Every structure is written in C-alpha cells, then in structure tokens.
C-alpha positions as CSV (number, residue, x, y, z in Angstrom):
1,M,-1.3,18.3,-17.0
2,T,-3.5,18.5,-13.9
3,K,-2.7,16.2,-11.1
4,R,-5.5,13.8,-11.9
5,E,-4.5,13.8,-15.6
6,R,-0.9,13.0,-14.6
7,L,-2.0,10.1,-12.3
8,D,-4.5,8.8,-14.8
9,A,-1.9,8.8,-17.6
10,A,0.6,6.8,-15.4
11,F,-2.1,4.3,-14.4
12,D,-3.2,3.9,-18.1
13,L,0.5,3.2,-19.0
14,R,0.6,6.5,-21.0
15,T,3.5,8.9,-20.6
16,P,2.6,11.9,-18.4
17,D,4.5,15.2,-18.5
18,R,6.5,14.0,-15.5
19,P,6.1,11.1,-13.1
20,P,3.5,11.8,-10.5
21,I,4.4,11.8,-6.8
22,L,2.2,10.3,-4.1
23,G,2.3,11.3,-0.5
24,G,0.4,10.5,2.7
25,W,3.1,8.6,4.6
26,L,4.7,11.6,6.3
27,S,4.5,10.5,9.9
28,A,6.8,13.0,11.7
29,P,4.8,15.6,13.5
30,G,7.7,17.9,13.8
31,H,8.2,17.9,10.0
32,I,4.5,18.6,9.5
33,Q,4.5,21.5,11.9
34,T,7.6,23.0,10.2
35,L,6.1,22.6,6.8
36,T,2.7,24.1,7.7
37,G,3.6,26.5,10.5
38,C,1.0,25.0,12.8
39,S,1.6,24.8,16.5
40,D,2.1,21.6,18.4
41,D,-1.3,22.0,20.1
42,A,-3.0,22.7,16.7
43,Y,-1.5,19.6,15.2
44,W,-2.7,17.3,17.9
45,E,-6.2,18.8,17.8
46,D,-6.5,17.7,14.1
47,R,-3.7,15.5,12.9
48,V,-5.4,14.7,9.5
49,R,-6.0,18.4,8.7
50,W,-2.4,19.3,9.1
51,A,-1.1,16.1,7.4
52,L,-3.1,17.1,4.4
53,A,-1.8,20.7,4.7
54,A,1.8,19.4,4.6
55,E,1.1,17.5,1.4
56,R,-0.2,20.7,-0.1
57,V,2.9,22.5,0.9
58,L,5.0,19.8,-0.7
59,D,2.6,19.9,-3.7
60,S,2.0,16.1,-3.9
61,D,-0.1,15.0,-6.8
62,G,-2.1,12.6,-4.6
63,I,-2.1,10.6,-1.4
64,V,-2.5,7.0,-0.6
65,E,-3.6,7.5,3.0
66,V,-2.9,9.6,6.0
67,F,-0.6,8.2,8.7
68,V,-1.3,9.7,12.1
69,P,0.4,8.9,15.4
70,R,-1.7,7.1,17.9
71,K,-0.8,9.4,20.8
72,R,0.8,12.7,21.6
73,G,4.6,12.7,21.7
74,D,4.8,9.7,19.3
75,Y,5.0,9.4,15.6
76,R,4.0,5.8,15.0
77,C,0.6,4.4,13.9
78,V,1.4,1.2,15.7
79,D,2.5,1.7,19.3
80,H,3.7,-0.7,22.0
81,A,0.3,-1.2,23.4
82,L,-1.1,-2.4,20.0
83,F,2.0,-4.5,19.4
84,E,1.6,-6.2,22.7
85,L,-2.1,-6.8,22.2
86,R,-1.3,-8.7,19.0
87,H,1.2,-10.8,20.8
88,Q,-1.1,-11.9,23.6
89,H,-2.6,-14.4,21.2
90,T,-1.9,-18.1,21.6
91,E,-2.5,-21.1,19.3
92,E,-5.6,-21.8,21.3
93,S,-7.0,-18.2,21.0
94,V,-6.4,-18.2,17.2
95,L,-8.2,-21.5,16.8
96,A,-11.1,-20.2,18.9
97,F,-11.3,-17.1,16.6
98,I,-11.4,-19.4,13.5
99,E,-14.1,-21.6,15.1
100,N,-16.3,-18.6,15.6
101,L,-16.2,-17.5,12.0
102,N,-19.0,-18.1,9.5
103,S,-18.4,-20.5,6.8
104,P,-17.0,-19.1,3.5
105,E,-20.4,-19.9,1.9
106,R,-22.4,-18.0,4.5
107,T,-19.9,-15.1,4.4
108,K,-20.4,-14.8,0.7
109,A,-24.2,-15.1,0.9
110,G,-24.3,-12.4,3.6
111,F,-22.7,-9.7,1.4
112,D,-25.3,-7.1,0.2
113,E,-23.6,-4.8,-2.3
114,E,-26.6,-2.4,-2.5
115,A,-26.8,-2.1,1.3
116,A,-23.1,-1.6,1.8
117,Y,-22.3,0.7,-1.1
118,P,-23.8,4.0,0.0
119,E,-21.8,4.3,3.2
120,F,-18.6,3.0,1.4
121,A,-19.0,5.6,-1.4
122,R,-19.7,8.3,1.2
123,N,-16.4,7.6,2.9
124,V,-14.5,7.8,-0.4
125,S,-16.4,11.0,-1.2
126,D,-15.5,12.4,2.2
127,W,-11.8,11.8,1.7
128,K,-12.0,13.3,-1.8
129,A,-13.6,16.4,-0.3
130,R,-10.9,16.7,2.4
131,C,-8.3,16.5,-0.3
132,G,-10.0,19.2,-2.3
133,D,-9.0,20.2,-5.8
134,D,-5.3,20.2,-5.1
135,L,-4.8,16.6,-4.0
136,V,-6.1,13.4,-5.6
137,W,-7.4,10.8,-3.2
138,C,-5.8,7.4,-4.3
139,G,-6.6,5.6,-1.0
140,A,-4.8,2.4,-0.3
141,D,-7.1,-0.4,0.7
142,W,-5.6,-3.2,2.7
143,E,-8.9,-5.1,2.9
144,I,-9.2,-6.1,-0.7
145,I,-7.0,-9.1,-0.3
146,P,-7.3,-12.3,1.8
147,R,-4.8,-12.9,4.5
148,A,-2.1,-15.5,4.1
149,L,-0.3,-15.1,7.4
150,S,-2.4,-12.8,9.6
151,V,0.7,-11.9,11.7
152,N,-0.6,-8.3,12.1
153,K,-3.7,-9.7,13.8
154,F,-2.3,-12.5,15.9
155,G,1.4,-11.9,16.2
156,Y,4.1,-13.9,14.5
157,E,4.4,-16.9,16.9
158,A,0.7,-17.7,17.3
159,A,-0.1,-17.1,13.6
160,L,2.7,-19.1,12.1
161,T,2.4,-21.9,14.6
162,T,-1.3,-22.3,14.0
163,M,-0.8,-22.2,10.3
164,A,1.7,-25.1,10.6
165,T,-0.1,-27.3,13.1
166,H,-3.7,-26.8,12.0
167,P,-3.7,-26.4,8.2
168,D,-7.4,-27.2,7.7
169,A,-8.5,-24.5,10.2
170,W,-6.0,-22.0,8.7
171,R,-7.3,-22.8,5.2
172,R,-10.9,-22.2,6.3
173,M,-9.9,-18.8,7.7
174,M,-8.1,-17.8,4.5
175,Q,-11.2,-18.7,2.5
176,V,-13.4,-16.6,4.8
177,T,-11.0,-13.6,4.5
178,A,-11.1,-14.1,0.7
179,E,-14.8,-13.6,0.8
180,W,-14.4,-10.5,2.9
181,A,-11.8,-9.2,0.5
182,R,-13.8,-9.9,-2.6
183,A,-16.8,-8.0,-1.1
184,E,-14.5,-5.0,-0.5
185,A,-13.1,-5.3,-4.0
186,V,-16.6,-5.1,-5.4
187,L,-17.2,-1.9,-3.6
188,V,-13.8,-0.3,-4.6
189,A,-14.4,-1.3,-8.2
190,R,-17.8,0.4,-8.2
191,T,-16.2,3.7,-6.9
192,I,-13.7,3.5,-9.7
193,R,-16.4,2.9,-12.3
194,E,-18.3,5.9,-11.0
195,G,-15.2,8.1,-11.2
196,L,-14.9,8.7,-7.4
197,R,-11.2,7.8,-7.5
198,P,-8.4,6.8,-9.9
199,K,-8.1,3.2,-10.9
200,A,-4.9,2.1,-9.1
201,V,-5.3,0.6,-5.7
202,L,-2.4,0.0,-3.3
203,T,-2.7,-3.1,-1.1
204,G,-0.7,-6.1,0.1
205,E,0.4,-8.1,3.1
206,D,3.9,-8.5,4.4
207,I,4.8,-12.1,3.5
208,C,8.6,-11.9,3.4
209,T,11.5,-11.1,5.7
210,Q,14.8,-9.8,4.5
211,R,15.8,-13.4,3.8
212,G,12.7,-14.5,1.8
213,P,9.1,-15.7,2.3
214,M,7.8,-16.6,5.8
215,A,5.7,-19.4,4.3
216,S,6.9,-21.7,1.6
217,P,6.2,-20.7,-2.0
218,A,4.7,-24.1,-2.5
219,F,2.1,-23.5,0.3
220,L,1.3,-20.0,-1.1
221,R,1.0,-21.4,-4.6
222,R,-1.4,-24.1,-3.5
223,E,-3.5,-22.2,-0.9
224,F,-3.1,-18.4,-1.1
225,W,-2.6,-17.2,-4.7
226,P,-5.8,-18.7,-6.0
227,L,-7.7,-16.9,-3.3
228,L,-6.0,-13.6,-4.1
229,E,-6.9,-14.0,-7.7
230,Y,-10.5,-14.6,-6.7
231,A,-10.6,-11.7,-4.4
232,I,-9.2,-9.0,-6.7
233,E,-11.1,-10.3,-9.8
234,P,-13.8,-7.6,-9.6
235,L,-11.0,-4.9,-9.8
236,V,-9.2,-6.6,-12.6
237,A,-12.4,-7.0,-14.5
238,C,-13.1,-3.2,-14.4
239,G,-9.6,-2.3,-15.5
240,A,-8.3,-1.3,-12.2
241,K,-4.6,-1.8,-11.4
242,V,-3.8,-3.6,-8.1
243,I,-0.4,-2.5,-6.8
244,W,1.2,-4.8,-4.2
245,H,3.2,-3.5,-1.3
246,C,6.3,-5.6,-0.9
247,D,8.7,-5.6,2.0
248,G,11.8,-7.9,2.2
249,D,13.0,-10.3,-0.4
250,V,9.9,-11.0,-2.5
251,R,11.8,-12.3,-5.5
252,P,10.7,-16.0,-5.0
253,L,7.1,-15.0,-5.2
254,L,6.9,-12.5,-8.1
255,D,5.9,-15.0,-10.8
256,D,3.0,-16.3,-8.8
257,L,2.0,-12.8,-7.7
258,F,1.8,-11.4,-11.2
259,A,-0.2,-14.5,-12.3
260,T,-3.1,-13.4,-10.1
261,G,-3.6,-10.2,-12.0
262,V,-1.5,-7.8,-9.9
263,A,-0.3,-5.0,-12.1
264,G,2.5,-3.4,-10.1
265,L,4.6,-3.2,-7.0
266,Q,5.4,-0.7,-4.3
267,G,8.3,-0.9,-1.8
268,F,11.6,-2.3,-3.0
269,Q,14.4,-3.0,-0.5
270,R,17.6,-3.0,-2.5
271,E,19.4,-4.2,0.6
272,C,17.4,-7.4,0.3
273,G,18.5,-8.0,-3.3
274,V,15.3,-6.5,-4.8
275,E,16.8,-4.5,-7.6
276,L,14.6,-2.1,-9.6
277,E,16.6,-2.8,-12.7
278,Q,15.4,-6.4,-12.7
279,I,11.9,-5.6,-11.5
280,V,11.0,-3.3,-14.4
281,K,11.8,-6.1,-16.9
282,R,8.9,-8.1,-15.7
283,R,5.4,-8.0,-17.2
284,T,1.9,-8.6,-16.0
285,R,0.0,-11.7,-17.0
286,T,-1.4,-9.8,-20.0
287,G,2.1,-8.7,-21.1
288,D,1.8,-5.1,-20.0
289,P,4.6,-3.1,-18.3
290,L,4.4,-2.9,-14.5
291,I,3.3,0.2,-12.5
292,I,6.0,1.1,-10.0
293,F,5.1,2.9,-6.8
294,G,8.4,4.0,-5.3
295,P,11.3,3.5,-5.0
296,M,12.7,6.1,-2.6
297,S,14.2,4.2,0.3
298,V,13.3,5.2,3.9
299,T,16.0,2.9,5.3
300,T,18.9,4.2,3.3
301,T,18.8,7.2,1.0
302,L,16.1,9.4,2.6
303,P,17.3,9.1,6.2
304,L,21.1,8.7,5.6
305,G,21.9,10.2,2.3
306,S,22.6,13.8,1.3
307,T,20.2,15.9,-0.7
308,A,22.5,15.2,-3.7
309,D,22.0,11.4,-3.1
310,V,18.2,11.9,-2.9
311,R,18.2,13.8,-6.2
312,A,20.4,11.2,-7.8
313,D,18.1,8.4,-6.7
314,V,15.2,10.2,-8.3
315,R,17.0,10.6,-11.6
316,H,18.2,7.0,-11.5
317,A,14.6,5.6,-11.0
318,M,13.5,7.7,-13.9
319,N,16.3,6.3,-16.1
320,V,15.6,2.7,-15.1
321,C,11.8,2.9,-15.6
322,R,11.9,5.0,-18.8
323,D,10.4,2.8,-21.6
324,E,10.1,-0.1,-19.2
325,A,7.5,0.6,-16.6
326,A,5.1,3.3,-15.4
327,L,6.7,5.2,-12.6
328,V,4.8,6.9,-9.7
329,F,7.1,8.2,-7.1
330,L,6.3,7.1,-3.5
331,T,8.5,6.2,-0.6
332,S,9.2,2.6,0.2
333,N,7.4,3.0,3.6
334,T,6.6,5.6,6.2
335,I,8.7,8.7,6.4
336,N,9.8,8.8,10.0
337,P,11.5,11.6,12.0
338,D,15.0,10.2,11.1
339,C,14.5,11.5,7.5
340,P,15.8,15.1,7.4
341,L,13.3,17.6,6.1
342,E,15.8,18.9,3.6
343,N,16.0,15.4,2.0
344,I,12.2,15.3,1.9
345,R,12.0,18.6,0.2
346,A,14.8,17.6,-2.2
347,F,12.8,14.4,-3.1
348,W,9.6,16.3,-4.0
349,D,11.5,19.1,-5.7
350,E,13.6,16.8,-8.0
351,V,10.5,14.9,-9.0
352,Q,8.4,18.0,-9.7
353,N,11.2,19.7,-11.8
354,S,11.9,16.6,-13.8
355,R,10.7,15.8,-17.3
356,W,10.5,12.4,-19.1
C-alpha cells in the first residue's frame, strides 16, 4: 500500500497491510539534527524543513503537525514567557474578555464560508506541498471544538474560578467558541470533501488531570457536550472521523464524549488507569469500532524503557487492537529530548516491519 492508501484504510475501518504511523511530534532539536545530519545553525534557520526531513528519515506515513521550539536552545513549543502570560489573567480580566465578545448569534451570522475558504484551503495545500509525495498531511486542528475550560488561554486559577463564580458569562463564552469551532469545522470538512487531506482529524482539549475531570461530568453533560456535538456536526456529516486527544483519567467522560460523534481517541496514560484493553471494547454512537491514535507512552516506555520494551509495546498494542479497533501508531504526546533516539528508531522500525 502507499502511505495515503494505508491511512485511508485505517480511517475507513478497513485492514491495511500494517498499521500506519504518524509523526510530527518530535520536538528534540538534537535528535532531528542527528537524524538528518543538519548543523545546529541550519536547523534554527528553518526548523520546519528539518523537522519534516527527520520524519522522512524515520519514514513516517503522515504527520499531524510540526512541533517547533519557540527559541534557540529550547525544545518546547510553550516556554516560560508564554506560560506566565497566560497566568497573568484574573477573574476580572476574563470577564472583560467575555464582555467584549460578540453574541453567539452575531458570531454565527458573521461567518462567510466562501470568503474564508480560499485562504484556508491554500494553507492546507501549502502543508501538503511541504510534505511532498513521501508524507501525508493529516493536520491536527485544535480549533474545531468549543472550549470547556480555556485554561490554556487564561491559566488554571482565573479560568476555573470564573467558570465557577460567573456561570452565565462562562456559558456565553462557550457558546461563542462553539460558533468559531463550527465555522472551522465547515472549512475542514470542505477540504476533506475536495480530497486535500484524509478524513481523520485530531483535536481535543485537556479536561482531566491524572485524578479525573477538572469540571464535573454533570456540568460538562449539561453545558459542553451539546456544544461539541453542534460544532463537529459538519465533519461527522461528511464522514470525517474526529479523534479526541485525551490526557489524564478520562474514563468518567467517555460515554458522553462518544455520544457527540467523536470516532476515536489519542493519548492514553496507563498510569492514570486508562487501559487500552478496556478502551478498544468501546464503540462509537453508530456502533463502529474506535480509531486509536497511539498508544506509545512518552512518560514511561519511550523515555525509560529499553528498545526491547518499546518493541514489545508495539506488538502488545497490535494484539490488543486486532479485530477490536483501527490502530494508527502515534505517541501519547510530544517526543522530548529525554526519549533516547535508539528507542525512537526502534518504535518506527517495529511498526514498519510488522504485519497484521
């Protein structure tokens, strides 16, 4: 199979010649330089070029995005300056932000698909061109969903306090973000219909800690999940598969999540009790098997295990998912410098030399 055929088969719940492997989350400049042979100066002159080159060396089937460090000498896409900026917010500044938003109705009326689509499609086409014929662009889109918690925008304290003390204002903001998200979903769905990209889209919002949801399941069931269903409906209607990124212990939320039309999961922290063996038994709201993006751990096996451990985890995931779920290999999160390069190579190699 070609790489696109392999990915399309998995997304269509057909059996490919082997599970595809997605990249794009290699965030260690040193590893990228070793894989590609580029110099440190060359890497920092064009981080995207060399990140894509590293994916070609590893021979990934596709990529979900390209993580690039924010500044030389670092490896993170979120640095201390950005983190501190988020946490400068207060309850008052969050309320002021909400007050300045358009109403949900005006937000919806202001979306012009025909005006917005050419630039949107051009961006997708540009990424497709940068990937070339030897990588499939399967770009994650974090904007196709409304925001339940908005902690990445406002910081944890300001966001969660405002949500608890001003529920009406928070509800209004969630409704506005649902209109933004649905507009984005309309555009993504159109690129899928026009064949510019495969039909699985990775998205999500971190709602859980390692001990469970940061907001009550009852609140999310009442306020958030209906907005998520509304936002992703254009994608579900065109046959696209929405894959939800899940950190922490998401088990209390899974029934509600799948009821919205979400077709698969990415992430999986076994240390939080999220066991792949249980996840693959679940079904979508239409009764289909799930699509699994994962489950290679970047907190345990990849940084701390041996190459034999890495290979064993690949084989275990295949055995667990066989006849139960569509498996697309991806790491649980960003591959940081603490993950030895020999483990990364072993991960890719074991997937690529496997057969169903």
